[in-house]
C-alpha positions as CSV (number, residue, x, y, z in Angstrom):
1,M,47.2,6.8,-26.7
2,E,45.5,3.4,-26.6
3,N,46.9,2.7,-23.2
4,K,45.6,6.0,-21.9
5,T,42.2,5.4,-23.4
6,T,42.2,1.9,-21.8
7,W,43.3,3.3,-18.5
8,R,40.6,6.0,-18.6
9,R,37.9,3.5,-19.4
10,A,39.1,1.3,-16.6
11,S,39.2,4.3,-14.2
12,L,35.6,5.2,-15.3
13,L,34.4,1.7,-14.8
14,A,36.1,1.6,-11.4
15,F,34.5,4.9,-10.4
16,L,31.0,3.7,-11.5
17,A,31.5,0.5,-9.6
18,L,32.5,2.5,-6.5
19,A,29.5,4.8,-7.0
20,L,27.1,1.9,-7.3
21,H,28.7,0.3,-4.2
22,A,28.3,3.5,-2.3
23,Q,24.7,3.8,-3.4
24,Q,24.0,0.3,-2.3
25,D,25.7,0.9,1.1
26,R,23.7,4.1,1.8
27,P,21.4,3.4,4.7
28,V,17.7,4.4,4.5
29,P,16.9,6.1,6.7
30,P,20.3,7.7,7.3
31,P,22.0,7.7,10.8
32,G,21.1,10.6,13.0
33,V,23.2,13.3,14.6
34,A,24.5,13.3,18.1
35,V,22.1,14.5,20.8
36,S,23.6,16.2,23.8
37,E,23.3,14.7,27.2
38,A,21.2,17.6,28.4
39,D,18.8,17.4,25.5
40,R,18.5,13.7,25.9
41,K,17.6,14.0,29.5
42,E,15.1,16.7,28.8
43,L,13.5,14.6,26.0
44,E,13.4,11.5,28.2
45,T,11.7,13.5,31.0
46,G,9.2,14.9,28.5
47,I,8.4,11.5,27.1
48,A,7.9,10.0,30.6
49,K,5.6,12.9,31.6
50,L,3.6,12.6,28.4
51,S,3.4,8.8,28.9
52,D,1.9,9.3,32.3
53,A,-0.6,11.8,30.9
54,I,-1.6,9.3,28.2
55,Q,-2.0,6.5,30.7
56,A,-4.4,8.8,32.7
57,L,-6.6,9.2,29.6
58,G,-7.6,5.5,29.7
59,K,-9.6,4.5,26.6
60,N,-10.4,8.1,25.5
61,A,-11.5,8.0,21.9
62,L,-9.0,10.8,21.0
63,R,-6.1,9.3,22.8
64,S,-4.2,8.6,19.5
65,D,-4.3,12.4,18.8
66,V,-2.0,12.7,21.9
67,Q,0.0,9.5,21.6
68,V,1.1,10.4,18.1
69,F,3.4,13.1,19.6
70,R,4.9,10.9,22.3
71,D,5.6,8.0,19.8
72,A,7.2,10.3,17.2
73,V,9.7,11.7,19.7
74,R,10.4,8.3,21.5
75,T,11.1,6.6,18.1
76,A,13.5,9.3,17.1
77,L,15.4,9.3,20.4
78,T,15.5,5.5,20.7
79,H,16.6,4.8,17.1
80,N,19.0,7.7,16.5
81,E,16.6,9.4,14.0
82,F,17.2,13.1,14.7
83,F,18.7,13.7,11.3
84,D,19.6,17.4,11.7
85,P,20.3,19.5,14.9
86,P,17.0,21.5,14.6
87,D,15.1,18.2,14.9
88,V,15.7,18.2,18.6
89,G,13.9,21.5,19.1
90,K,11.0,20.2,16.9
91,A,10.7,17.2,19.3
92,K,10.5,19.5,22.3
93,T,7.7,21.4,20.6
94,L,5.8,18.2,19.9
95,L,6.0,17.0,23.5
96,A,4.6,20.3,24.7
97,E,1.7,20.1,22.2
98,G,1.0,16.5,23.4
99,L,0.9,17.6,27.0
100,K,-1.4,20.5,26.1
101,R,-3.8,18.1,24.3
102,A,-3.7,15.6,27.1
103,A,-4.7,18.4,29.6
104,E,-7.5,19.4,27.3
105,L,-8.9,15.9,27.1
106,Q,-8.8,15.6,30.9
107,R,-11.0,18.7,31.0
108,G,-13.4,17.2,28.4
109,E,-12.2,19.5,25.7
110,A,-10.4,19.0,22.3
111,S,-9.9,22.3,20.6
112,W,-8.1,20.7,17.6
113,Q,-11.4,19.0,16.8
114,K,-13.0,22.3,16.0
115,S,-10.1,24.4,14.8
116,P,-9.6,25.3,11.1
117,G,-6.1,25.6,9.7
118,L,-3.3,23.1,10.2
119,V,-4.2,20.1,12.3
120,V,-2.2,16.9,13.0
121,R,-3.8,13.8,14.2
122,G,-3.2,10.1,14.6
123,Y,-5.0,6.7,14.2
124,V,-4.3,3.2,15.5
125,S,-3.4,1.0,12.5
126,K,-4.9,-2.4,12.3
127,I,-1.7,-3.7,10.6
128,D,0.6,-3.6,13.6
129,G,-1.2,-1.6,16.3
130,S,1.0,1.5,15.8
131,V,-0.3,5.0,16.0
132,Q,0.3,6.6,12.6
133,P,0.2,10.4,11.9
134,Y,-1.5,12.4,9.3
135,G,-1.9,16.1,8.7
136,L,-5.0,18.2,7.7
137,V,-5.6,21.6,6.2
138,V,-9.1,22.5,7.4
139,P,-10.7,25.4,5.6
140,Q,-12.0,28.4,7.5
141,S,-15.4,27.6,6.1
142,Y,-15.6,24.3,7.9
143,D,-18.4,24.1,10.5
144,P,-19.6,20.6,11.5
145,R,-23.0,22.2,12.5
146,L,-23.8,23.0,8.9
147,P,-26.0,20.5,7.0
148,R,-23.4,19.8,4.2
149,K,-20.4,17.8,3.4
150,W,-16.9,18.9,2.3
151,R,-14.6,18.0,-0.6
152,L,-11.4,16.3,0.5
153,D,-8.1,16.2,-1.5
154,F,-5.5,13.6,-0.6
155,W,-1.9,14.9,-1.0
156,F,1.0,12.4,-1.3
157,H,4.4,13.8,-0.3
158,G,7.7,13.4,-2.3
159,R,10.7,11.3,-1.4
160,N,12.5,12.5,1.7
161,E,14.7,9.9,3.5
162,K,14.8,12.2,6.6
163,L,11.1,12.4,6.9
164,S,10.8,11.0,10.4
165,E,7.6,11.2,12.3
166,V,9.0,14.2,14.1
167,N,9.8,16.0,10.9
168,F,6.5,15.1,9.3
169,L,4.4,16.3,12.3
170,S,6.5,19.5,12.5
171,E,6.0,20.3,8.8
172,R,2.3,19.6,8.9
173,M,1.9,22.0,11.9
174,T,3.6,24.8,10.0
175,R,3.2,24.4,6.3
176,P,-0.1,24.1,4.3
177,G,1.5,22.4,1.3
178,E,1.4,22.9,-2.4
179,F,-2.3,23.2,-3.0
180,T,-5.1,24.4,-0.7
181,P,-8.3,24.7,-2.7
182,A,-11.0,26.8,-1.3
183,D,-13.7,25.1,0.8
184,T,-11.7,21.9,0.8
185,I,-10.1,19.7,3.5
186,V,-6.6,18.6,2.4
187,L,-5.4,15.3,3.9
188,H,-1.6,14.9,4.0
189,L,-0.6,11.3,4.4
190,Y,2.6,10.1,6.1
191,G,2.2,6.9,4.1
192,R,4.5,5.1,6.5
193,Y,7.5,7.0,5.5
194,C,9.3,6.6,2.1
195,N,7.7,3.8,0.0
196,A,5.6,5.7,-2.5
197,N,2.4,4.6,-0.6
198,K,2.8,1.0,-1.4
199,F,1.9,-2.0,0.7
200,A,1.4,-0.7,4.3
201,G,1.8,2.8,2.8
202,E,-1.2,2.0,0.6
203,I,-3.4,0.9,3.5
204,D,-2.4,4.1,5.3
205,L,-4.7,6.0,2.9
206,F,-7.8,4.0,3.8
207,E,-7.1,3.9,7.5
208,A,-6.5,7.7,7.6
209,L,-9.6,8.4,5.5
210,A,-11.7,6.2,7.9
211,D,-10.4,8.2,10.8
212,V,-11.0,11.6,9.1
213,K,-14.6,10.5,8.3
214,R,-15.2,9.8,12.0
215,H,-14.4,13.4,12.8
216,Y,-15.4,15.5,9.7
217,N,-18.3,15.6,7.3
218,I,-16.7,14.3,4.1
219,D,-18.5,14.1,0.7
220,E,-17.8,10.6,-0.6
221,N,-18.3,11.8,-4.2
222,R,-15.8,14.7,-4.0
223,I,-12.6,13.0,-2.9
224,L,-9.5,13.6,-5.1
225,V,-6.0,12.1,-5.2
226,R,-3.0,14.3,-5.8
227,G,0.7,14.3,-5.3
228,F,4.1,15.2,-6.8
229,S,7.4,13.4,-7.4
230,M,7.2,10.2,-5.3
231,G,3.7,11.5,-4.4
232,G,2.9,11.6,-8.1
233,A,3.8,8.0,-8.3
234,A,1.4,7.3,-5.4
235,A,-1.3,9.3,-7.2
236,W,-0.8,7.2,-10.4
237,Q,-1.2,3.9,-8.5
238,F,-4.2,5.0,-6.4
239,A,-5.9,6.3,-9.5
240,A,-5.2,3.2,-11.6
241,H,-6.2,0.7,-8.9
242,Y,-9.1,2.5,-7.3
243,A,-10.5,4.6,-10.1
244,G,-14.0,4.0,-9.0
245,L,-13.5,5.7,-5.6
246,W,-12.4,9.2,-6.6
247,A,-13.8,12.3,-8.3
248,A,-10.5,13.0,-10.0
249,A,-6.8,12.3,-10.0
250,A,-3.9,14.8,-10.5
251,P,-0.5,13.1,-10.5
252,G,2.6,15.3,-10.9
253,A,5.9,13.9,-12.1
254,G,7.0,10.7,-10.2
255,F,6.9,7.3,-12.0
256,S,4.1,5.2,-13.3
257,E,5.9,1.9,-13.9
258,T,9.2,0.3,-13.0
259,A,11.3,-0.9,-16.0
260,E,11.3,2.0,-18.4
261,F,11.4,4.6,-15.6
262,L,14.6,3.0,-14.1
263,N,16.1,3.0,-17.6
264,V,15.3,6.7,-18.3
265,F,15.8,8.0,-14.8
266,Q,19.1,6.3,-13.9
267,N,20.1,4.3,-16.9
268,E,19.4,1.1,-15.1
269,K,18.3,-1.7,-17.4
270,V,16.5,-4.3,-15.4
271,N,15.9,-7.9,-16.4
272,P,14.8,-9.8,-13.3
273,P,13.4,-13.3,-13.1
274,E,10.1,-14.0,-14.8
275,W,8.1,-14.1,-11.6
276,E,9.4,-10.6,-10.6
277,Q,8.4,-9.2,-14.0
278,K,4.9,-10.6,-13.5
279,L,4.9,-8.9,-10.1
280,W,5.5,-5.5,-11.8
281,R,1.8,-5.9,-12.8
282,M,0.8,-5.1,-9.2
283,Y,2.0,-1.5,-9.2
284,D,2.6,-0.6,-12.8
285,A,-0.1,1.9,-13.5
286,T,0.4,1.5,-17.3
287,V,-1.2,-1.9,-17.5
288,Y,-4.3,-0.6,-15.7
289,A,-4.8,2.3,-18.1
290,A,-8.2,1.1,-19.2
291,N,-9.5,1.9,-15.7
292,F,-9.2,5.6,-16.4
293,I,-12.3,5.3,-18.5
294,N,-14.0,5.6,-15.1
295,L,-12.0,8.5,-13.7
296,P,-11.2,12.1,-14.7
297,L,-7.4,12.7,-15.0
298,V,-5.3,15.8,-15.1
299,A,-1.5,15.0,-15.3
300,Y,1.3,17.5,-14.8
301,S,5.0,17.6,-15.7
302,G,7.7,20.2,-15.9
303,E,8.8,20.4,-19.5
304,I,12.5,19.7,-18.7
305,D,11.9,17.3,-15.8
306,R,13.2,13.8,-16.3
307,Q,10.2,12.5,-14.4
308,K,8.0,13.8,-17.3
309,Q,8.5,10.2,-18.5
310,A,5.8,9.0,-16.0
311,A,3.0,11.0,-17.8
312,D,4.5,10.5,-21.3
313,I,4.3,6.7,-21.0
314,M,0.9,6.8,-19.4
315,A,-0.3,8.9,-22.3
316,K,0.8,6.1,-24.7
317,Y,-1.1,3.5,-22.8
318,L,-4.2,5.7,-22.4
319,D,-4.1,6.4,-26.1
320,K,-4.3,2.6,-26.8
321,E,-7.6,2.7,-24.8
322,G,-8.9,5.6,-26.8
323,I,-8.4,8.1,-23.9
324,P,-6.6,11.3,-24.9
325,M,-4.7,12.3,-21.7
326,V,-4.9,15.9,-20.5
327,H,-1.3,16.8,-19.7
328,V,-0.5,20.2,-18.2
329,I,3.2,21.0,-18.9
330,G,5.1,23.7,-17.1
331,P,7.1,25.6,-19.8
332,Q,10.9,25.2,-19.3
333,T,10.2,24.0,-15.8
334,P,12.4,21.4,-14.0
335,H,11.2,19.2,-11.1
336,R,8.5,21.6,-9.6
337,Y,5.2,23.2,-10.4
338,H,5.0,26.2,-12.7
339,P,2.8,28.8,-11.1
340,D,0.7,29.2,-14.2
341,S,0.2,25.5,-14.4
342,K,-1.1,25.4,-10.8
343,V,-3.8,27.8,-11.8
344,I,-4.8,25.7,-14.8
345,I,-4.8,22.4,-12.7
346,D,-6.9,23.9,-10.0
347,R,-9.4,25.3,-12.4
348,K,-9.9,21.9,-14.1
349,L,-10.1,20.0,-10.8
350,D,-12.5,22.5,-9.2
351,A,-14.9,22.0,-12.2
352,I,-14.7,18.3,-11.9
353,A,-15.1,18.3,-8.1
354,E,-18.2,20.5,-8.5
355,R,-19.8,17.9,-10.6
356,G,-18.6,15.1,-8.3
357,R,-18.2,11.3,-8.8
358,D,-21.0,9.2,-10.1
359,P,-21.1,6.1,-7.9
360,Y,-23.5,4.2,-10.2
361,P,-22.8,5.0,-13.8
362,R,-24.6,3.0,-16.5
363,R,-21.3,1.6,-17.9
364,V,-18.1,0.6,-16.2
365,K,-14.9,-1.2,-17.2
366,L,-12.4,-2.9,-15.0
367,V,-9.0,-4.3,-15.8
368,T,-6.8,-6.1,-13.2
369,Y,-4.0,-8.6,-12.8
370,T,-4.8,-9.5,-9.2
371,L,-7.8,-9.8,-6.9
372,R,-6.2,-7.3,-4.6
373,Y,-7.6,-4.7,-7.0
374,N,-11.0,-6.2,-8.0
375,R,-13.6,-3.5,-7.8
376,M,-14.8,-0.7,-10.1
377,K,-17.8,1.2,-8.7
378,W,-20.7,-1.4,-8.7
379,L,-18.7,-4.1,-10.6
380,V,-16.5,-6.7,-8.7
381,I,-14.3,-9.4,-10.1
382,D,-14.7,-12.2,-7.5
383,G,-12.5,-14.8,-9.2
384,M,-9.8,-15.1,-11.9
385,E,-8.9,-18.0,-14.1
386,K,-5.2,-17.1,-13.8
387,H,-3.5,-14.5,-11.6
388,W,-1.0,-12.0,-13.0
389,E,-2.6,-12.3,-16.5
390,K,-4.9,-9.5,-17.7
391,A,-8.5,-9.9,-16.5
392,T,-11.2,-7.6,-17.8
393,A,-14.9,-7.0,-17.1
394,E,-17.2,-4.5,-19.0
395,A,-20.7,-4.0,-17.7
396,S,-23.6,-1.8,-18.7
397,V,-27.2,-1.3,-17.8
398,H,-29.2,-2.7,-20.7
399,N,-32.8,-1.9,-19.6
400,K,-35.0,-1.9,-16.5
401,E,-34.7,-5.7,-16.3
402,S,-31.1,-6.6,-17.2
403,L,-27.4,-5.9,-17.3
404,Q,-24.9,-6.9,-20.0
405,I,-21.4,-8.1,-18.9
406,K,-18.5,-9.2,-21.0
407,T,-15.4,-10.8,-19.3
408,S,-12.0,-12.2,-20.0
409,N,-9.9,-14.4,-17.6
410,V,-12.7,-14.1,-15.0
411,S,-14.3,-16.9,-13.1
412,G,-16.4,-15.0,-10.6
413,I,-18.3,-11.7,-11.0
414,G,-20.2,-9.5,-8.5
415,V,-22.8,-6.7,-8.9
416,E,-23.0,-4.6,-5.8
417,Y,-25.3,-1.6,-5.6
418,G,-25.9,0.1,-2.2
419,P,-29.3,1.4,-1.0
420,G,-31.1,3.4,-3.7
421,G,-28.6,2.4,-6.4
422,A,-30.2,-0.5,-8.2
423,P,-30.8,0.3,-11.9
424,V,-33.4,-2.5,-12.5
425,E,-37.0,-2.8,-11.3
426,V,-37.9,-4.3,-7.9
427,M,-40.2,-7.1,-9.0
428,G,-39.8,-10.7,-9.8
429,K,-36.5,-11.8,-11.5
430,A,-33.9,-9.8,-13.3
431,T,-31.5,-11.0,-16.0
432,I,-27.7,-10.7,-16.5
433,D,-26.5,-11.4,-20.0
434,I,-22.9,-12.4,-19.5
435,D,-20.5,-13.6,-22.2
436,G,-23.4,-14.5,-24.4
437,Q,-25.3,-16.4,-21.7
438,S,-28.5,-15.3,-20.0
439,V,-28.6,-15.9,-16.2
440,A,-31.8,-15.3,-14.2
441,V,-31.0,-13.6,-10.9
442,P,-33.1,-12.2,-7.9
443,A,-34.4,-8.7,-8.3
444,P,-33.2,-5.8,-6.0
445,S,-34.3,-5.6,-2.4
446,S,-37.0,-3.1,-1.3
447,D,-34.3,-0.5,-0.4
448,R,-33.1,-0.7,-4.0
449,S,-29.8,-2.4,-2.9
450,W,-28.7,-5.2,-5.2
451,H,-26.1,-7.8,-4.5
452,I,-25.5,-10.5,-7.1
453,H,-22.7,-13.1,-7.5
454,L,-22.1,-15.3,-10.5
455,I,-19.5,-18.1,-10.9
456,K,-18.3,-19.8,-14.0
457,S,-17.8,-23.5,-14.0
458,N,-16.9,-25.5,-17.1
459,G,-17.5,-22.4,-19.2
460,K,-21.0,-21.9,-17.9
461,W,-22.2,-19.0,-15.7
462,A,-24.6,-19.5,-12.8
463,H,-26.0,-17.5,-9.9
464,T,-24.6,-18.2,-6.4
465,P,-26.1,-16.7,-3.2
466,D,-22.7,-15.6,-1.9
467,H,-19.0,-14.9,-2.7
468,P,-16.9,-17.8,-3.8
469,N,-15.5,-19.7,-0.8
470,G,-13.3,-22.6,0.0
471,A,-9.6,-22.9,-0.8
472,V,-9.5,-20.5,-3.7
473,K,-7.8,-17.2,-4.3
474,R,-10.1,-14.4,-3.6
475,H,-9.8,-10.7,-2.7
476,G,-7.5,-10.3,0.3
477,L,-6.4,-13.9,0.1
478,Q,-4.6,-14.1,-3.2
479,G,-0.9,-13.5,-2.5
480,P,1.9,-12.8,-3.1
481,I,4.0,-13.0,0.2
482,D,3.9,-9.2,0.7
483,D,0.1,-9.2,0.8
484,A,0.1,-10.6,4.3
485,F,1.7,-7.4,5.5
486,M,-1.2,-5.2,4.2
487,S,-3.5,-6.3,7.1
488,S,-3.1,-7.4,10.7
489,F,-0.1,-9.7,11.2
490,L,1.8,-11.4,14.0
491,I,5.4,-12.6,13.7
492,V,5.8,-16.0,15.4
493,L,9.3,-16.9,16.4
494,P,10.3,-20.5,17.2
495,S,10.8,-21.7,20.7
496,G,13.4,-24.1,19.5
497,A,16.4,-23.7,17.2
498,P,15.9,-24.3,13.5
499,Q,18.5,-26.8,12.2
500,G,21.7,-26.4,10.3
501,E,22.9,-23.6,8.1
502,A,19.4,-23.1,6.8
503,G,18.2,-22.6,10.4
504,K,20.9,-20.0,11.0
505,R,19.8,-18.0,8.0
506,I,16.1,-18.3,9.0
507,N,17.0,-16.8,12.4
508,E,18.9,-13.9,10.8
509,E,16.1,-13.2,8.4
510,A,13.5,-13.2,11.2
511,A,15.6,-10.6,13.1
512,R,15.9,-8.6,9.9
513,A,12.2,-8.7,9.2
514,I,11.4,-7.2,12.7
515,R,14.1,-4.6,12.4
516,E,13.3,-3.5,8.8
517,W,9.6,-3.4,9.4
518,R,10.2,-0.6,11.9
519,R,12.7,1.2,9.7
520,Q,10.8,1.1,6.5
521,F,7.1,0.9,7.6
522,R,7.4,2.8,10.9
523,G,5.7,0.5,13.4
524,D,6.8,-2.2,15.9
525,A,5.7,-5.5,14.6
526,R,3.7,-7.7,16.9
527,V,6.0,-10.6,18.0
528,K,5.4,-13.8,20.0
529,R,7.0,-17.2,20.5
530,D,5.0,-20.1,19.1
531,S,4.1,-21.2,22.6
532,E,2.5,-17.9,23.4
533,V,0.1,-17.7,20.5
534,T,-3.6,-17.8,21.5
535,P,-6.7,-18.8,19.6
536,E,-7.6,-15.1,19.5
537,D,-4.3,-14.4,17.7
538,I,-5.1,-17.1,15.1
539,A,-8.5,-15.6,14.6
540,Q,-7.3,-12.0,14.3
541,H,-3.9,-12.0,12.5
542,N,-2.0,-13.3,9.5
543,L,0.6,-15.6,11.1
544,I,4.2,-15.1,10.0
545,L,5.9,-18.3,11.1
546,W,9.6,-18.7,11.3
547,G,11.6,-21.9,11.7
548,D,10.8,-25.5,10.8
549,A,8.5,-28.2,12.1
550,A,11.0,-29.2,14.8
551,S,11.5,-25.7,16.2
552,N,8.1,-24.1,15.8
553,S,5.0,-26.0,17.0
554,L,2.7,-24.0,14.7
555,I,4.7,-24.9,11.6
556,A,4.4,-28.5,12.8
557,K,0.6,-28.1,12.9
558,V,0.2,-26.6,9.4
559,R,3.1,-28.1,7.5
560,D,1.4,-31.1,6.0
561,K,-1.6,-29.0,5.0
562,L,0.4,-26.4,3.0
563,P,0.6,-26.5,-0.8
564,V,4.3,-27.6,-0.7
565,Q,6.0,-30.9,0.2
566,W,8.3,-30.2,3.1
567,T,9.8,-32.9,5.3
568,A,12.7,-32.8,7.7
569,D,15.1,-33.7,4.9
570,A,13.8,-32.0,1.8
571,I,11.6,-29.5,0.0
572,S,10.0,-30.9,-3.1
573,Y,8.3,-29.2,-6.0
574,K,7.4,-30.7,-9.4
575,G,10.1,-33.4,-9.3
576,Q,12.7,-31.0,-7.9
577,R,14.2,-31.8,-4.5
578,F,16.1,-29.4,-2.3
579,S,17.9,-30.5,0.9
580,T,16.8,-28.7,4.0
581,A,20.4,-28.7,5.2
582,T,21.1,-25.8,2.8
583,N,17.6,-24.7,1.7
584,Y,14.5,-23.4,3.3
585,P,11.0,-22.6,2.0
586,A,9.4,-19.1,2.0
587,L,5.8,-19.1,1.1
588,I,2.3,-17.7,1.6
589,A,-1.0,-19.7,1.7
590,P,-4.4,-19.6,3.5
591,N,-3.8,-20.5,7.1
592,P,-5.0,-24.2,7.7
593,L,-5.9,-23.1,11.2
594,N,-8.1,-20.2,10.0
595,Q,-8.9,-20.1,6.3
596,R,-9.9,-16.4,6.4
597,K,-6.3,-15.4,7.2
598,Y,-2.8,-16.0,5.7
599,V,0.1,-18.0,7.0
600,V,3.5,-17.0,5.8
601,I,6.5,-19.2,6.3
602,N,10.0,-17.7,6.7
603,S,9.6,-14.3,5.1
604,G,9.1,-10.7,5.9
605,F,8.2,-8.1,3.2
606,T,10.3,-9.0,0.2
607,F,12.0,-5.9,-1.2
608,R,15.4,-5.2,0.4
609,E,18.2,-2.6,1.0
610,Y,19.0,-2.1,-2.7
611,D,15.4,-1.4,-3.4
612,Y,15.1,1.2,-0.6
613,L,17.3,3.5,-2.8
614,N,14.7,4.0,-5.5
615,N,10.9,3.8,-4.9
616,A,10.3,2.3,-8.4
617,R,12.2,-0.8,-7.2
618,Q,10.0,-1.2,-4.1
619,I,7.8,-4.0,-5.4
620,S,7.3,-7.6,-4.4
621,K,10.6,-9.5,-5.1
622,L,9.2,-13.0,-4.3
623,P,6.0,-14.6,-5.6
624,D,3.7,-17.1,-3.6
625,W,6.5,-19.5,-2.9
626,A,10.3,-19.8,-3.1
627,V,13.2,-22.0,-2.1
628,I,16.1,-20.1,-0.7
629,D,19.6,-21.6,-1.0
630,V,21.7,-20.5,2.0
631,T,25.1,-21.5,0.4
632,T,24.8,-18.0,-1.1
633,P,25.0,-15.1,1.4
634,A,22.0,-12.8,1.9
635,N,22.5,-9.4,0.2
636,G,20.6,-6.2,-0.5
637,R,18.4,-8.0,-3.1
638,Y,17.6,-11.5,-1.9
639,P,17.8,-13.5,1.3
640,G,20.1,-16.0,-0.5
641,R,20.1,-17.6,-3.9
642,V,16.5,-18.2,-5.1
643,A,16.8,-21.8,-6.1
644,A,13.2,-22.0,-7.3
645,A,10.1,-19.8,-7.1
646,G,6.6,-19.5,-8.5
647,F,2.9,-18.9,-8.0
648,F,0.3,-21.3,-6.7
649,D,-2.7,-21.7,-8.9
650,E,-6.2,-20.3,-8.3
651,K,-7.0,-23.2,-5.8
652,W,-3.7,-22.6,-3.9
653,Q,-2.1,-25.7,-5.4
């Protein structure tokens, strides 16, 4: 009996090991189906014809609304991403629609600009120059000639590993989606595929919104964020990080943090290195719970849905802040909306949207762990004493002459009111009482805008005429490595050959970075050799430099100005020495050639194949700097053994 039990246990362990191995080996996105030779030729002909039509449009402002169709089909055909046989027919429909739009633009028309109903469009992303798609549900009531603005609801989609651009566009042309509130424009984000709207998927929201505002009259104070499943996770993070921007948030299911969700959802107990646990504080909505003081929230879960955990744990963290969370629960409902719950949710959100967002409330509170998320309505944290530790700022209008601010772990603070917003009088001086000190500051301008910046030095606050500058961590220049891929970047390959085994791994990782950017973030990265980089490139892009000083001339120019000791023989940090024969550095820092941009050495985005399998794992895996030991093979988690890693301080040292 004991032998049978032992055998069964061994068999179960072997099965679990095989299952985990199979999960790790599952490619994301999956391989596509075969395309017949006749279909391939028809699609290639259609792509060529549409390309010619796009070329004939020149610099037409609506060109991206045509190009989005061509690029979707070309990507699927080139990279074997027709995942099911019907996808080929969808692609043919998209090409026909693209040709129709191109013909309209040639005649000076654009019917989709005026049409209500389901509309798909595209914008050119600043990150990599790709055309990214989005979908709209435009209400029948919309009329740009009317002297009014419209409510807008973002909708974030769930996880779908087969959601190619072809499938996304096809769905957005035929399905209105889960919620279509009356008199409301609904904006469906692609979010750069399947990453829970993180990193480039996060920036997709702001780029798509900017494009929509160019074409539609949007009410800035009636924008809501909503989503379900993976989209619910996106709604949690956008609500927590940008609480001051929205009228309300309505996440459904999903996840709101990493560690406990993985334990509950798939019995995965995670205990990564300390730096990775600190990096959870970038996307864990739980630790930003205090920000919901500034934002109405209506959460939803099915009663028997395992992803109810996301709202349950947020309720615990909100309770610690004295915020009772409204949680609509679908009775005996699995992973979907209960129809009665949808009515309740819409009723609540409609009432909130009718009131709208207050852009200038008398009291605000902001909590953050990184300067990436440093703004709450009119209050801005310009500097932190220590990144990845909790920083807070509470501010209130005291009277017509002063504000009161209380901070923790903050070294710079900003007060930013737009025209008409200033709460204090326009005469003489005003006062800001901050952490028990009184600081005299200039009064608002004549248009009632008011922009004030304070810095703390040696425990004392003082007024400064502008944002902090110099080699300090600040918003958009604070790390970690992945932050460089949230704005315009250029991959710079070496003209020479990096040396030794480390050089071989660097070349492999560079090729992987280019390949995986396209697969996971759905754009073709800009790539040049070091000899091809221009002054304009240095001015416009974060530079992602690969190689070493001997193989890459740009690394040779910046190496000695980086916050790491790196010679031909060794990488040194705090008394530790690592031979460059078997180790290479990966890091991010302000670019010595352009302090307003990043330079990254030997790294692409840092989550990898194992993390593709669950969106809760798609977080930064490396901090500001790391030393990679290539005697250990690269795998689905790391590019090699991480021999050492850490964060630079607030002065990039």
